[in-house]
N, C-alpha and C positions, 0 to 999 in steps of 0.2 A: 773257537769252536765250542760250542756250548754243551760239555761236558753232561751227558744224562748217569745220574741215581740208578742202582739198582731199584728202588720204589718208582720209579716213572717206568723204564724198562720193561716194568712185570705189568706196570700197568697197562704200557704199549701191547705189550704182548698179548694180555688177556684181550685186549677192545679189538686188536686184531682179527683177532679167533672171531670177531664178531661183524665183521668187514668182508659182504660179499664178493667186491671186486679183489681185494687183497687172495680170499679163501680163492677164485678162480685162480690168479699170478700162482700160489704153491701148485697147484693141480700142470700148471704148464711146467714150472720148473722141475716141477718132479718126474716131467715126459720130456725133456730136455730142449722144450721148444721157448725158453725165455733165457735171454742170456744177461737185460742188463738189472732182470732180479733175481733174488737169492735171501737165505739163510742161513741167517749167522752160529753160531757152537749155542748157544742162546736160545735159537727160536726163534727170535726178530726177524722179521723179513724188512730185510732192505734192499732201493734202489741204488743202485753205483758203489752202495757199501755206507748207503748213508740212511738212514732209519726212516718208518713210512708208517706216519701217525694216522694213524686212522682216521675219520673224518665225525669227532665226537669232539661236542664242541664241549663239556668239561673237562675235556680233557685236551683240549687246546686250551683250554685258556691254563688249565694249570701252567703247563708248561712256559708258558707267555709270563704267568706273573711269575715264576721261580728265576728264570730270565732275566726280568726284570730287578726280582731282590738278590740279586746275585752279587755279593760282595766283589766280580769280576767286572759285571758291569757297572761302568760308568756314566752310562746316561749321553754319552755322546754325540743321540739323536736317533730318530727313529728308523732312520736309512741302518746304520751300524748295524743296531740294534738287528734287523729284519737280518742282514746280512750274516752277522754269528751266529743266531737264531738256526738259520735255511742251513 
């Protein structure tokens, strides 16, 4: 699984604040009505432990490009890369 660096987490966290759907989830979390979503110690919204990447095309592109450039990615195929990033 791709480990996100602090700059990515900070960027994701900032974009999450502008994501209306995720902000609605935060309300449900605080009311105890949402069990699959949570907020970690860095205030990053997660779904079942996975970081929720907001629907911001530039951010998603940055993450995919970083995963593609990573030294750990040997480019075994699109499916493998998708599974790693997922």
